[in-house]
LOGUPA-941761 format. One record per residue (C-alpha): residue number from 1; x, y, z. Coordinates in Angstrom, 2 decimals. Each point is the difference from the previous one (the first is absolute). Example, Ala and Ser with C-alpha at 12.3 -4.5 7.8 and 13.67 -1.06 7.14 Angstrom:
<nodes>
1_12.30_-4.50_7.80
2_1.37_3.44_-0.66
</nodes>
This chain:
<nodes>
1_63.99_106.07_159.09
2_-0.69_-3.19_1.92
3_0.46_-3.42_-1.60
4_-0.30_-3.07_2.22
5_0.73_-3.44_-1.41
6_-0.11_-3.58_1.22
7_0.16_-3.46_-1.64
8_-3.18_-2.01_0.47
9_-1.08_-3.59_-0.39
10_1.72_-3.14_-1.27
11_1.19_1.77_-3.16
12_1.61_2.89_1.87
13_-1.92_2.56_-2.03
14_0.88_3.58_0.83
15_-3.02_2.00_1.12
16_0.40_3.78_0.10
17_-1.89_2.72_1.83
18_0.66_3.51_-1.34
19_-1.10_3.39_1.36
20_1.14_3.60_0.05
21_0.78_-0.44_3.70
22_-1.36_-1.29_3.33
23_-3.60_0.77_0.89
24_-1.20_0.20_-3.60
25_-1.78_-2.06_-2.62
26_2.03_-2.74_-1.70
27_0.01_-2.53_-2.81
28_0.73_-3.71_0.37
29_1.85_-1.72_-2.83
30_-0.17_-3.77_-0.61
31_-1.41_-1.46_3.24
32_0.68_-3.70_-0.61
33_-0.62_-3.01_2.19
34_0.18_0.75_3.73
35_0.56_3.72_-0.70
36_-3.09_1.33_1.80
37_1.49_-0.14_3.53
38_3.15_1.76_-1.21
39_-2.07_2.73_-1.62
40_-1.95_0.43_3.23
41_3.24_0.33_1.98
42_1.38_2.69_-2.34
43_-3.30_1.88_-0.03
44_-0.21_-0.04_3.77
45_3.65_0.95_0.55
46_-0.12_3.00_-2.35
47_-3.67_0.96_0.54
48_-0.87_-0.48_-3.67
49_-3.26_-0.42_-1.91
50_0.17_-2.22_-3.11
51_-2.07_1.45_-2.84
52_1.22_-2.19_-2.86
53_1.44_-3.45_-0.62
54_2.21_-0.10_-3.10
55_0.71_-3.31_-1.75
56_3.03_-0.30_-2.27
57_-1.40_-3.23_-1.48
58_-2.54_-2.68_0.76
59_2.15_-2.89_1.19
60_-1.23_-1.48_3.25
61_3.16_0.82_1.94
62_-0.65_3.70_-0.67
63_-3.81_0.20_0.29
64_-0.98_-2.56_2.66
65_-0.95_2.65_2.57
66_-1.25_2.71_-2.37
67_-3.67_-0.59_0.85
68_0.54_-0.32_3.79
69_2.18_3.13_0.17
70_-2.27_2.03_-2.27
71_-3.04_-1.12_1.97
72_1.50_0.71_3.41
73_0.83_3.61_-0.87
74_-2.74_0.69_-2.55
75_2.74_0.57_-2.58
76_-0.14_-0.13_-3.80
77_1.89_-2.78_-1.80
78_1.84_0.88_-3.22
79_1.09_-2.59_-2.59
80_0.58_-0.13_-3.74
81_-3.03_-1.37_-1.90
82_2.07_-2.80_-1.58
83_0.61_-1.49_3.46
84_-3.29_0.90_1.66
85_-1.45_-3.49_-0.49
86_2.73_-1.37_2.27
87_-1.41_1.83_3.03
88_-2.92_-2.44_0.11
89_1.74_-3.00_-1.63
90_3.75_0.06_0.65
91_0.27_-3.66_-0.99
92_0.04_1.18_-3.61
93_3.41_1.56_0.54
94_1.66_-2.65_2.16
95_2.81_-2.38_-0.73
96_-0.56_-3.70_0.64
97_2.22_0.11_3.09
98_-1.90_2.95_1.49
99_-3.34_-1.67_-0.67
100_1.27_-3.17_1.70
101_0.96_2.03_3.09
102_-3.57_1.21_0.32
103_-1.77_-3.31_-0.61
104_-2.10_-1.10_2.93
105_-0.32_3.49_1.44
106_-3.29_1.80_0.32
107_1.01_3.06_-2.04
108_-2.59_2.34_-1.46
109_0.64_3.21_-1.89
110_-2.24_2.84_-1.10
111_0.36_3.50_-1.35
112_-0.06_2.81_2.55
113_-3.13_2.14_0.02
114_1.72_2.89_-1.79
115_2.36_-0.89_-2.87
116_1.35_2.48_-2.52
117_2.09_-0.71_-3.06
118_3.44_1.34_-0.82
119_1.24_1.26_-3.37
120_3.43_0.57_-1.46
121_1.42_3.48_0.73
122_-2.85_0.70_2.42
123_0.78_2.43_2.81
124_-1.67_-0.80_3.31
125_-0.39_2.49_2.83
126_-0.45_-2.12_3.11
127_0.74_0.75_3.66
128_1.84_3.15_-1.00
129_2.31_-1.99_-2.29
130_0.28_0.22_-3.77
131_0.52_-3.43_-1.51
132_0.68_-0.58_-3.69
133_-1.14_-3.36_-1.36
134_2.08_-1.82_-2.61
135_-1.58_-3.04_-1.65
136_2.82_-2.55_-0.14
137_-1.35_-3.32_-1.31
138_2.17_-3.08_-0.25
139_-0.16_-1.54_3.46
140_-3.78_0.20_-0.32
141_-2.13_1.73_-2.59
142_-1.11_2.65_2.48
143_3.26_0.66_1.84
144_0.64_3.64_0.91
145_2.53_2.03_1.94
146_-0.64_3.11_2.09
147_2.41_2.97_0.11
148_-0.20_2.88_2.43
149_2.27_3.05_0.44
150_2.33_-0.09_2.98
151_0.50_3.53_1.26
152_1.75_-0.51_3.32
153_2.83_2.47_0.55
154_3.57_-1.32_-0.15
155_-1.15_-3.05_-1.93
156_1.56_-0.71_-3.37
157_-3.18_-1.65_-1.23
158_-2.37_1.32_-2.65
159_-2.67_-2.70_0.18
160_-0.94_-3.22_1.71
161_-1.34_-2.81_-2.16
162_-2.05_-2.87_1.37
163_0.96_-2.56_-2.62
164_-2.02_-3.05_0.98
165_1.46_-3.03_-1.78
166_1.29_1.94_-3.00
167_3.47_0.77_1.35
168_2.00_-1.37_2.93
169_3.50_0.61_1.29
170_2.05_-1.93_-2.56
171_-2.93_-1.67_-1.73
172_-3.44_0.36_-1.58
173_-3.36_-1.71_0.43
174_-0.66_-3.46_-1.38
175_-2.05_-0.31_-3.17
176_-0.96_-3.68_0.02
177_-3.28_0.38_1.90
178_-3.45_0.45_-1.60
179_-0.11_3.43_-1.61
180_3.78_0.33_-0.08
181_1.98_0.71_-3.15
182_3.78_0.49_-0.15
183_0.24_2.24_-3.11
184_-2.72_2.21_1.50
185_1.92_0.16_3.28
186_3.14_1.12_-1.82
187_-1.98_2.67_-1.84
188_-1.40_1.30_3.30
189_3.51_0.18_1.45
190_1.37_1.74_-3.08
191_-2.83_2.53_-0.30
192_-0.94_0.62_3.65
193_3.14_-0.65_2.04
194_3.03_0.92_-2.08
195_-1.17_3.61_-0.63
196_-0.20_0.69_3.75
197_2.65_1.99_1.87
198_2.75_-1.88_1.82
199_-1.03_1.54_3.35
200_-3.45_-1.61_-0.01
201_-0.28_-2.35_2.97
202_-1.62_-3.34_-0.83
203_-2.15_-1.68_2.66
204_-0.68_-3.48_-1.42
205_-2.60_-2.60_0.78
206_2.62_-2.33_1.47
207_3.46_0.51_1.42
208_2.06_3.08_0.74
209_-0.41_3.48_-1.40
210_2.23_1.18_-2.81
211_0.26_2.87_-2.48
212_-0.30_0.44_-3.73
213_3.67_0.97_-0.22
214_1.11_-3.11_1.84
215_-2.16_-2.26_-2.15
216_1.06_1.72_-3.22
217_3.62_-0.70_0.93
218_-0.27_-3.50_1.45
219_-3.29_-1.70_-0.93
220_0.76_-2.42_-2.86
221_-3.54_0.19_-1.32
222_0.25_3.77_-0.40
223_3.53_-0.15_-1.37
224_-1.19_-2.34_-2.73
225_-2.49_2.70_-1.08
</nodes>
């Protein structure tokens, strides 16, 4: 399995490109601001063909380049229906400080040509990968995570989870933005994260990778649950 990652844009949002291996189809996860050139570099280096753009949630730092990337590669964009409106109007989900950063810029957003909606417990078969969708509201109403089996030999890993802004190394996503709700976030963590195996690798929307076992043992937000 091939997973390439790089932080993009002023918010350092992790963008991921996942495939079964070089020279195959791939999926792109959370192409935020300034992510398109990085995606192009990964695609060129590994001879990949993006067929889907997956969005963990509709905040602008995660979806800025969804339409450009999807359009460049004729790929399908996937997002939960509760956050779909943010593809065309991300201002609805911004904090005041983020909106102030963008004032004066000529920024326009639109849905990609092909958008499909995600559902809780849905299983996607894309680019030879099987991805399980978990609806994890709290950071936004339409936040989701994606889990895929990791079958590499000599790897003590059962799954990889692309967690978006649900779970970070040592922390969790903020809940003070439009659409956020702290009790709902805690319920998502309790019902969708805590039941997972310790050997699940977590690839978050910001910061370093971690694991469920590490977060269960050290993350104060999970310990409080």
